[in-house]
C-alpha positions as a Markdown table, in Angstrom:
| # | Residue | x | y | z |
|---|---|---|---|---|
| 1 | Unk | 33.6 | 86.7 | 10.8 |
| 2 | Unk | 33.4 | 90.4 | 10.1 |
| 3 | Unk | 32.2 | 92.8 | 12.8 |
| 4 | Unk | 28.9 | 93.2 | 11.0 |
| 5 | Unk | 28.5 | 89.4 | 10.8 |
| 6 | Unk | 29.3 | 89.0 | 14.5 |
| 7 | Unk | 26.8 | 91.7 | 15.4 |
| 8 | Unk | 24.1 | 90.0 | 13.3 |
| 9 | Unk | 24.9 | 86.8 | 15.2 |
| 10 | Unk | 24.7 | 88.6 | 18.5 |
| 11 | Unk | 21.4 | 90.2 | 17.6 |
| 12 | Unk | 20.1 | 86.7 | 16.7 |
| 13 | Unk | 21.1 | 85.4 | 20.2 |
| 14 | Unk | 19.4 | 88.5 | 21.8 |
| 15 | Unk | 16.2 | 88.0 | 19.8 |
| 16 | Unk | 16.1 | 84.3 | 20.4 |
| 17 | Unk | 16.4 | 84.7 | 24.1 |
| 18 | Unk | 13.6 | 87.2 | 24.1 |
| 19 | Unk | 11.3 | 85.2 | 21.9 |
| 20 | Unk | 11.9 | 81.7 | 23.1 |
| 21 | Unk | 13.0 | 82.2 | 26.7 |
| 22 | Unk | 16.6 | 82.5 | 27.9 |
| 23 | Unk | 18.7 | 79.4 | 28.8 |
| 24 | Unk | 18.3 | 78.5 | 32.4 |
| 25 | Unk | 21.6 | 79.9 | 33.3 |
| 26 | Unk | 20.5 | 83.4 | 32.1 |
| 27 | Unk | 17.0 | 83.5 | 33.7 |
| 28 | Unk | 16.4 | 85.9 | 36.5 |
| 29 | Unk | 13.4 | 87.1 | 38.5 |
| 30 | Unk | 14.2 | 90.8 | 37.7 |
| 31 | Unk | 14.6 | 90.4 | 34.0 |
| 32 | Unk | 11.4 | 92.1 | 33.1 |
| 33 | Unk | 8.1 | 93.4 | 34.3 |
| 34 | Unk | 5.8 | 91.1 | 32.5 |
| 35 | Unk | 5.9 | 88.6 | 35.3 |
| 36 | Unk | 8.3 | 86.1 | 36.8 |
| 37 | Unk | 8.3 | 84.1 | 33.6 |
| 38 | Unk | 9.4 | 86.9 | 31.3 |
| 39 | Unk | 13.0 | 86.2 | 30.2 |
| 40 | Unk | 15.7 | 88.8 | 31.0 |
| 41 | Unk | 16.4 | 91.8 | 28.8 |
| 42 | Unk | 20.0 | 91.6 | 27.6 |
| 43 | Unk | 22.3 | 94.5 | 27.6 |
| 44 | Unk | 24.8 | 95.9 | 25.1 |
| 45 | Unk | 26.6 | 98.8 | 26.8 |
| 46 | Unk | 28.4 | 101.3 | 24.6 |
| 47 | Unk | 30.8 | 102.6 | 27.2 |
| 48 | Unk | 32.4 | 100.7 | 30.2 |
| 49 | Unk | 35.7 | 102.1 | 31.5 |
| 50 | Unk | 37.3 | 99.0 | 33.0 |
| 51 | Unk | 40.4 | 99.3 | 30.8 |
| 52 | Unk | 41.1 | 102.7 | 32.4 |
| 53 | Unk | 40.8 | 101.2 | 35.8 |
| 54 | Unk | 43.2 | 98.3 | 35.0 |
| 55 | Unk | 45.7 | 100.2 | 32.9 |
| 56 | Unk | 46.0 | 103.4 | 34.8 |
| 57 | Unk | 44.6 | 102.7 | 38.3 |
| 58 | Unk | 46.1 | 99.3 | 39.0 |
| 59 | Unk | 42.9 | 97.3 | 39.2 |
| 60 | Unk | 43.1 | 93.6 | 38.9 |
| 61 | Unk | 42.4 | 92.4 | 35.3 |
| 62 | Unk | 40.1 | 89.7 | 36.7 |
| 63 | Unk | 37.5 | 92.4 | 37.3 |
| 64 | Unk | 36.7 | 91.5 | 41.0 |
| 65 | Unk | 35.9 | 95.1 | 42.0 |
| 66 | Unk | 34.1 | 98.2 | 40.7 |
| 67 | Unk | 30.8 | 98.7 | 38.9 |
| 68 | Unk | 31.5 | 96.2 | 36.1 |
| 69 | Unk | 32.7 | 93.1 | 37.9 |
| 70 | Unk | 32.4 | 89.6 | 36.5 |
| 71 | Unk | 29.5 | 88.8 | 38.8 |
| 72 | Unk | 27.7 | 92.1 | 38.2 |
| 73 | Unk | 28.0 | 91.8 | 34.4 |
| 74 | Unk | 26.5 | 88.4 | 34.5 |
| 75 | Unk | 23.7 | 89.4 | 36.9 |
| 76 | Unk | 23.0 | 92.4 | 34.7 |
| 77 | Unk | 22.5 | 90.1 | 31.7 |
| 78 | Unk | 25.2 | 91.7 | 29.7 |
| 79 | Unk | 25.6 | 90.3 | 26.2 |
| 80 | Unk | 27.9 | 92.9 | 24.7 |
| 81 | Unk | 30.3 | 95.5 | 26.0 |
| 82 | Unk | 32.3 | 98.3 | 24.4 |
| 83 | Unk | 35.7 | 98.7 | 26.1 |
| 84 | Unk | 37.3 | 102.1 | 25.5 |
| 85 | Unk | 40.9 | 102.7 | 24.7 |
| 86 | Unk | 40.9 | 105.9 | 26.8 |
| 87 | Unk | 43.8 | 108.2 | 26.2 |
| 88 | Unk | 43.9 | 110.7 | 29.1 |
| 89 | Unk | 44.8 | 114.2 | 28.2 |
| 90 | Unk | 47.4 | 114.1 | 30.9 |
| 91 | Unk | 48.8 | 110.7 | 30.2 |
| 92 | Unk | 52.2 | 112.2 | 29.7 |
| 93 | Unk | 53.6 | 115.7 | 30.2 |
| 94 | Unk | 53.7 | 116.1 | 26.4 |
| 95 | Unk | 50.2 | 114.6 | 26.0 |
| 96 | Unk | 49.1 | 111.1 | 25.0 |
| 97 | Unk | 50.9 | 109.3 | 22.1 |
| 98 | Unk | 49.7 | 106.8 | 19.6 |
| 99 | Unk | 51.9 | 104.1 | 21.2 |
| 100 | Unk | 49.8 | 104.6 | 24.4 |
| 101 | Unk | 46.8 | 103.3 | 22.5 |
| 102 | Unk | 48.6 | 100.2 | 21.5 |
| 103 | Unk | 49.6 | 99.6 | 25.2 |
| 104 | Unk | 46.0 | 100.0 | 26.4 |
| 105 | Unk | 44.7 | 97.7 | 23.7 |
| 106 | Unk | 47.2 | 95.1 | 25.1 |
| 107 | Unk | 45.6 | 95.7 | 28.5 |
| 108 | Unk | 42.2 | 95.1 | 27.1 |
| 109 | Unk | 43.3 | 91.8 | 25.6 |
| 110 | Unk | 44.7 | 90.9 | 29.0 |
| 111 | Unk | 41.4 | 91.7 | 30.7 |
| 112 | Unk | 39.5 | 89.5 | 28.2 |
| 113 | Unk | 42.0 | 86.7 | 28.7 |
| 114 | Unk | 41.5 | 86.9 | 32.5 |
| 115 | Unk | 37.7 | 86.7 | 32.3 |
| 116 | Unk | 36.3 | 83.6 | 30.5 |
| 117 | Unk | 32.8 | 85.3 | 30.5 |
| 118 | Unk | 34.2 | 87.7 | 27.9 |
| 119 | Unk | 34.5 | 86.6 | 24.4 |
| 120 | Unk | 37.7 | 87.4 | 22.6 |
| 121 | Unk | 37.8 | 90.5 | 20.3 |
| 122 | Unk | 36.6 | 89.5 | 16.9 |
| 123 | Unk | 35.3 | 86.2 | 18.2 |
| 124 | Unk | 33.9 | 84.1 | 15.4 |
| 125 | Unk | 30.4 | 83.8 | 16.9 |
| 126 | Unk | 28.2 | 85.2 | 19.7 |
| 127 | Unk | 27.4 | 82.8 | 22.5 |
| 128 | Unk | 24.6 | 82.8 | 25.0 |
| 129 | Unk | 25.9 | 83.3 | 28.5 |
| 130 | Unk | 29.1 | 85.1 | 27.3 |
| 131 | Unk | 29.7 | 88.7 | 26.6 |
| 132 | Unk | 30.8 | 89.9 | 23.2 |
| 133 | Unk | 33.6 | 92.5 | 23.3 |
| 134 | Unk | 34.0 | 95.6 | 21.1 |
| 135 | Unk | 36.5 | 98.5 | 21.0 |
| 136 | Unk | 36.3 | 102.3 | 21.0 |
| 137 | Unk | 38.9 | 105.0 | 21.3 |
| 138 | Unk | 38.1 | 107.9 | 23.7 |
| 139 | Unk | 40.2 | 110.9 | 23.1 |
| 140 | Unk | 42.0 | 110.4 | 19.8 |
| 141 | Unk | 43.9 | 113.6 | 19.8 |
| 142 | Unk | 47.2 | 111.8 | 19.7 |
| 143 | Unk | 46.4 | 110.7 | 16.1 |
| 144 | Unk | 46.8 | 114.3 | 15.0 |
| 145 | Unk | 50.5 | 113.3 | 14.7 |
| 146 | Unk | 49.6 | 110.9 | 11.9 |
| 147 | Unk | 45.9 | 110.4 | 11.1 |
| 148 | Unk | 46.7 | 107.4 | 8.9 |
| 149 | Unk | 47.6 | 105.4 | 12.0 |
| 150 | Unk | 43.9 | 105.2 | 12.9 |
| 151 | Unk | 43.5 | 102.6 | 10.1 |
| 152 | Unk | 45.4 | 99.9 | 11.9 |
| 153 | Unk | 43.2 | 100.3 | 15.0 |
| 154 | Unk | 40.1 | 100.2 | 13.0 |
| 155 | Unk | 41.5 | 97.0 | 11.4 |
| 156 | Unk | 41.9 | 95.6 | 14.9 |
| 157 | Unk | 38.2 | 96.1 | 15.6 |
| 158 | Unk | 37.8 | 99.7 | 16.9 |
| 159 | Unk | 34.2 | 100.7 | 16.0 |
| 160 | Unk | 33.8 | 104.1 | 17.7 |
| 161 | Unk | 36.3 | 107.0 | 18.0 |
| 162 | Unk | 36.1 | 110.4 | 19.7 |
| 163 | Unk | 38.5 | 113.1 | 18.5 |
| 164 | Unk | 39.0 | 114.5 | 22.0 |
| 165 | Unk | 38.2 | 113.9 | 25.6 |
| 166 | Unk | 38.0 | 116.7 | 28.3 |
| 167 | Unk | 40.4 | 119.1 | 26.5 |
| 168 | Unk | 40.7 | 120.6 | 23.1 |
| 169 | Unk | 43.0 | 118.8 | 20.7 |
| 170 | Unk | 44.5 | 119.4 | 17.3 |
| 171 | Unk | 41.5 | 117.6 | 15.9 |
| 172 | Unk | 38.6 | 119.1 | 17.7 |
| 173 | Unk | 37.4 | 121.4 | 20.5 |
| 174 | Unk | 35.9 | 119.7 | 23.5 |
| 175 | Unk | 32.6 | 120.2 | 25.3 |
| 176 | Unk | 34.5 | 120.8 | 28.5 |
| 177 | Unk | 37.7 | 122.4 | 27.1 |
| 178 | Unk | 38.8 | 126.0 | 27.1 |
| 179 | Unk | 36.5 | 128.2 | 24.9 |
| 180 | Unk | 37.7 | 127.9 | 21.3 |
| 181 | Unk | 36.9 | 129.6 | 18.0 |
| 182 | Unk | 36.8 | 126.3 | 16.2 |
| 183 | Unk | 34.9 | 123.0 | 16.2 |
| 184 | Unk | 36.6 | 120.4 | 14.1 |
| 185 | Unk | 39.9 | 121.7 | 12.8 |
| 186 | Unk | 40.8 | 121.1 | 9.1 |
| 187 | Unk | 42.9 | 118.2 | 10.2 |
| 188 | Unk | 40.0 | 117.0 | 12.4 |
| 189 | Unk | 37.7 | 117.0 | 9.4 |
| 190 | Unk | 40.1 | 114.9 | 7.4 |
| 191 | Unk | 40.4 | 112.6 | 10.4 |
| 192 | Unk | 36.6 | 112.1 | 10.6 |
| 193 | Unk | 36.5 | 111.5 | 6.8 |
| 194 | Unk | 39.1 | 108.9 | 7.2 |
| 195 | Unk | 37.4 | 107.1 | 10.1 |
| 196 | Unk | 34.1 | 106.9 | 8.1 |
| 197 | Unk | 35.9 | 105.8 | 5.0 |
| 198 | Unk | 37.6 | 102.9 | 7.0 |
| 199 | Unk | 34.2 | 101.8 | 8.2 |
| 200 | Unk | 34.2 | 103.1 | 11.8 |
| 201 | Unk | 32.1 | 105.8 | 13.4 |
| 202 | Unk | 32.8 | 109.1 | 15.2 |
| 203 | Unk | 31.7 | 109.3 | 18.9 |
| 204 | Unk | 30.4 | 112.8 | 19.6 |
| 205 | Unk | 30.1 | 112.4 | 23.4 |
| 206 | Unk | 33.0 | 114.7 | 24.3 |
| 207 | Unk | 33.1 | 117.1 | 21.3 |
| 208 | Unk | 31.9 | 120.7 | 21.5 |
| 209 | Unk | 28.6 | 122.0 | 20.0 |
| 210 | Unk | 30.6 | 123.6 | 17.2 |
| 211 | Unk | 32.4 | 120.3 | 16.4 |
| 212 | Unk | 29.1 | 118.5 | 16.4 |
| 213 | Unk | 27.8 | 121.0 | 13.8 |
| 214 | Unk | 30.9 | 120.5 | 11.7 |
| 215 | Unk | 30.5 | 116.7 | 11.8 |
| 216 | Unk | 26.9 | 116.6 | 10.7 |
| 217 | Unk | 27.5 | 117.2 | 7.0 |
| 218 | Unk | 30.5 | 114.9 | 7.0 |
| 219 | Unk | 28.5 | 112.0 | 8.5 |
| 220 | Unk | 25.7 | 112.7 | 6.1 |
| 221 | Unk | 28.1 | 112.5 | 3.1 |
| 222 | Unk | 29.1 | 109.1 | 4.3 |
| 223 | Unk | 25.6 | 107.9 | 5.2 |
| 224 | Unk | 27.0 | 107.4 | 8.7 |
| 225 | Unk | 24.9 | 107.3 | 11.9 |
| 226 | Unk | 26.0 | 109.9 | 14.5 |
| 227 | Unk | 26.7 | 108.2 | 17.8 |
| 228 | Unk | 27.0 | 109.6 | 21.3 |
| 229 | Unk | 28.2 | 106.6 | 23.3 |
| 230 | Unk | 27.6 | 108.1 | 26.7 |
| 231 | Unk | 25.6 | 111.4 | 26.8 |
| 232 | Unk | 22.2 | 112.4 | 28.0 |
| 233 | Unk | 19.7 | 115.2 | 27.3 |
| 234 | Unk | 20.9 | 118.8 | 28.1 |
| 235 | Unk | 17.2 | 119.9 | 28.5 |
| 236 | Unk | 16.9 | 117.6 | 31.6 |
| 237 | Unk | 20.5 | 118.1 | 33.0 |
| 238 | Unk | 22.1 | 121.3 | 31.8 |
| 239 | Unk | 25.7 | 120.0 | 31.4 |
| 240 | Unk | 27.9 | 120.7 | 28.3 |
| 241 | Unk | 28.6 | 117.0 | 28.0 |
| 242 | Unk | 24.9 | 116.4 | 27.4 |
| 243 | Unk | 23.1 | 116.8 | 24.1 |
| 244 | Unk | 20.7 | 119.5 | 23.0 |
| 245 | Unk | 17.4 | 118.6 | 21.6 |
| 246 | Unk | 18.5 | 119.6 | 18.1 |
| 247 | Unk | 21.6 | 117.3 | 18.4 |
| 248 | Unk | 19.3 | 114.5 | 19.5 |
| 249 | Unk | 17.2 | 115.1 | 16.4 |
| 250 | Unk | 20.3 | 115.1 | 14.2 |
| 251 | Unk | 21.3 | 111.8 | 15.8 |
| 252 | Unk | 17.8 | 110.4 | 15.0 |
| 253 | Unk | 17.8 | 111.6 | 11.4 |
| 254 | Unk | 21.2 | 109.9 | 10.8 |
| 255 | Unk | 20.0 | 106.6 | 12.2 |
| 256 | Unk | 22.3 | 106.9 | 15.2 |
| 257 | Unk | 22.0 | 106.5 | 18.9 |
| 258 | Unk | 22.6 | 108.4 | 22.2 |
| 259 | Unk | 23.8 | 106.1 | 25.0 |
| 260 | Unk | 22.3 | 106.8 | 28.4 |
| 261 | Unk | 25.0 | 107.9 | 30.8 |
| 262 | Unk | 24.5 | 106.9 | 34.5 |
| 263 | Unk | 26.8 | 109.7 | 36.0 |
| 264 | Unk | 24.4 | 111.5 | 38.4 |
| 265 | Unk | 25.4 | 115.1 | 37.4 |
| 266 | Unk | 24.6 | 114.2 | 33.8 |
| 267 | Unk | 21.3 | 112.5 | 34.8 |
| 268 | Unk | 19.8 | 115.4 | 36.7 |
| 269 | Unk | 22.4 | 118.1 | 37.0 |
| 270 | Unk | 23.0 | 117.4 | 40.7 |
| 271 | Unk | 25.5 | 115.3 | 42.7 |
| 272 | Unk | 22.9 | 112.6 | 43.5 |
| 273 | Unk | 20.3 | 110.9 | 41.3 |
| 274 | Unk | 18.0 | 107.9 | 41.5 |
| 275 | Unk | 16.1 | 105.7 | 39.1 |
| 276 | Unk | 13.3 | 108.2 | 38.7 |
| 277 | Unk | 15.8 | 110.7 | 37.5 |
| 278 | Unk | 17.1 | 108.2 | 35.0 |
| 279 | Unk | 13.6 | 107.5 | 33.8 |
| 280 | Unk | 13.1 | 111.2 | 33.2 |
| 281 | Unk | 16.1 | 111.2 | 31.0 |
| 282 | Unk | 14.8 | 108.2 | 29.1 |
| 283 | Unk | 11.4 | 109.8 | 28.7 |
| 284 | Unk | 12.9 | 113.0 | 27.2 |
| 285 | Unk | 15.4 | 111.3 | 24.9 |
| 286 | Unk | 12.7 | 108.9 | 23.6 |
| 287 | Unk | 10.3 | 111.8 | 23.1 |
| 288 | Unk | 12.8 | 113.9 | 21.1 |
| 289 | Unk | 14.9 | 111.3 | 19.3 |
| 290 | Unk | 12.5 | 108.3 | 19.2 |
| 291 | Unk | 12.9 | 104.9 | 20.9 |
| 292 | Unk | 15.1 | 103.6 | 18.0 |
| 293 | Unk | 17.8 | 106.1 | 18.9 |
| 294 | Unk | 18.4 | 105.7 | 22.6 |
| 295 | Unk | 20.8 | 103.1 | 23.9 |
| 296 | Unk | 22.8 | 102.3 | 27.1 |
| 297 | Unk | 26.2 | 103.9 | 27.6 |
| 298 | Unk | 26.6 | 103.6 | 31.3 |
| 299 | Unk | 30.1 | 104.9 | 31.8 |
| 300 | Unk | 30.5 | 102.4 | 34.6 |
| 301 | Unk | 33.9 | 102.5 | 36.2 |
| 302 | Unk | 34.6 | 105.8 | 34.6 |
| 303 | Unk | 34.8 | 107.7 | 37.9 |
| 304 | Unk | 31.0 | 108.2 | 37.9 |
| 305 | Unk | 28.5 | 108.7 | 40.7 |
| 306 | Unk | 25.9 | 106.2 | 39.8 |
| 307 | Unk | 22.2 | 106.8 | 40.6 |
| 308 | Unk | 20.7 | 105.2 | 43.7 |
| 309 | Unk | 19.2 | 101.9 | 42.4 |
| 310 | Unk | 21.8 | 101.7 | 39.5 |
| 311 | Unk | 24.8 | 101.1 | 41.7 |
| 312 | Unk | 26.5 | 98.7 | 39.4 |
| 313 | Unk | 26.0 | 96.6 | 36.3 |
| 314 | Unk | 23.8 | 94.1 | 38.2 |
| 315 | Unk | 21.1 | 96.7 | 38.5 |
| 316 | Unk | 20.2 | 96.9 | 34.8 |
| 317 | Unk | 17.3 | 94.5 | 35.2 |
| 318 | Unk | 15.8 | 96.9 | 37.7 |
| 319 | Unk | 15.8 | 99.6 | 35.1 |
| 320 | Unk | 14.3 | 97.3 | 32.5 |
| 321 | Unk | 11.6 | 96.3 | 35.1 |
| 322 | Unk | 10.7 | 100.0 | 35.8 |
| 323 | Unk | 10.4 | 100.8 | 32.2 |
| 324 | Unk | 8.1 | 97.8 | 31.7 |
| 325 | Unk | 6.0 | 98.7 | 34.7 |
| 326 | Unk | 5.6 | 102.2 | 33.3 |
| 327 | Unk | 4.1 | 100.8 | 30.1 |
| 328 | Unk | 7.0 | 100.6 | 27.7 |
| 329 | Unk | 6.7 | 97.5 | 25.6 |
| 330 | Unk | 9.3 | 94.7 | 25.8 |
| 331 | Unk | 10.2 | 95.4 | 22.2 |
| 332 | Unk | 11.1 | 99.0 | 23.0 |
| 333 | Unk | 13.0 | 98.1 | 26.1 |
| 334 | Unk | 15.1 | 95.6 | 24.0 |
| 335 | Unk | 15.8 | 98.4 | 21.5 |
| 336 | Unk | 17.2 | 100.6 | 24.2 |
| 337 | Unk | 19.1 | 97.9 | 26.0 |
| 338 | Unk | 20.7 | 96.2 | 23.1 |
| 339 | Unk | 19.3 | 96.3 | 19.6 |
| 340 | Unk | 19.9 | 100.0 | 18.8 |
| 341 | Unk | 23.5 | 99.7 | 20.0 |
| 342 | Unk | 24.0 | 96.6 | 17.8 |
| 343 | Unk | 22.7 | 98.5 | 14.8 |
| 344 | Unk | 25.4 | 101.1 | 15.0 |
| 345 | Unk | 28.1 | 98.6 | 16.0 |
| 346 | Unk | 27.3 | 96.7 | 12.8 |
| 347 | Unk | 27.5 | 99.7 | 10.5 |
| 348 | Unk | 29.8 | 99.6 | 7.6 |
| 349 | Unk | 30.3 | 102.2 | 4.8 |
| 350 | Unk | 29.1 | 99.7 | 2.2 |
| 351 | Unk | 25.8 | 99.5 | 4.0 |
| 352 | Unk | 25.6 | 103.1 | 5.0 |
| 353 | Unk | 22.4 | 104.0 | 3.2 |
| 354 | Unk | 20.6 | 100.9 | 4.5 |
| 355 | Unk | 21.8 | 101.6 | 8.1 |
| 356 | Unk | 20.6 | 105.2 | 8.1 |
| 357 | Unk | 17.3 | 104.4 | 6.4 |
| 358 | Unk | 16.7 | 101.4 | 8.6 |
| 359 | Unk | 17.2 | 103.4 | 11.8 |
| 360 | Unk | 13.5 | 103.8 | 12.5 |
| 361 | Unk | 13.0 | 100.1 | 12.3 |
| 362 | Unk | 15.3 | 99.3 | 15.1 |
């Protein structure tokens, strides 16, 4: 089954659980705010950094510690998860290499094999009670050595690709890198064109404002949604990793999404945050971009300081419940928690115009 077909199957599972009631094994008292009988809201998370923990930090592949453990993912009603191939800027003295991406992909496959709750990459079908797995690349600067090499990773299932991480690369300047007189380099523009032509998407979460501006016409030419997998609103928390209101509007116009990041400094600009601060981010992002363009991109296990009340993946039902109690419809909560993410994960260039035009419909 193609990635698009698998996403459609996963969306069918999500909608069926919401409309008909979840299987008994998936029911939970904290799944919603419409009463104890309301089925849980399922989660598709655009950025969970467990591969970094296992590959670079020596964590056990069985995921028995951290924010995104086996038990917390199940308790959080996760139905889909994006596992990043994160290439640290300082992976080697000479910088990360393309071969490092292959090694991290092998680690991701080992994580999936060690956890039966995770469905294999490219699984033929979605299954209730199991978590579909997707791939991204975070910090693709190594591919400046040969941008054609990105093709084989997209063929393996990579859906989202960021041209840089915390530092500038030969492809792009970074939101947190040294001040630069460029956004996307000429090579970086060709790289983004290639990614879209191969049917994957550029992740803007770590790129500079100048690079974002350079990407907008490229994405538009391909009818591609602009995706920030794990970035919040800068108007609420003034951090360069967050998005300006104009960037949020560009994302919305493209049919894309911004994934809500749970790192406290990105939530409220301080070292500590709580659920109320997260709700303030949701309110602003929905007000500016629209409810069809906000998703979950927790950044769990990415070295974050999670807000009080969102301590790990098991707490997602508490966030859903708070949104419901504040008057958000279940349909809109489901959009934020899964359906908007599934829309962009299912994008293909052949359906670009339909994807962008259909963004407002969720």
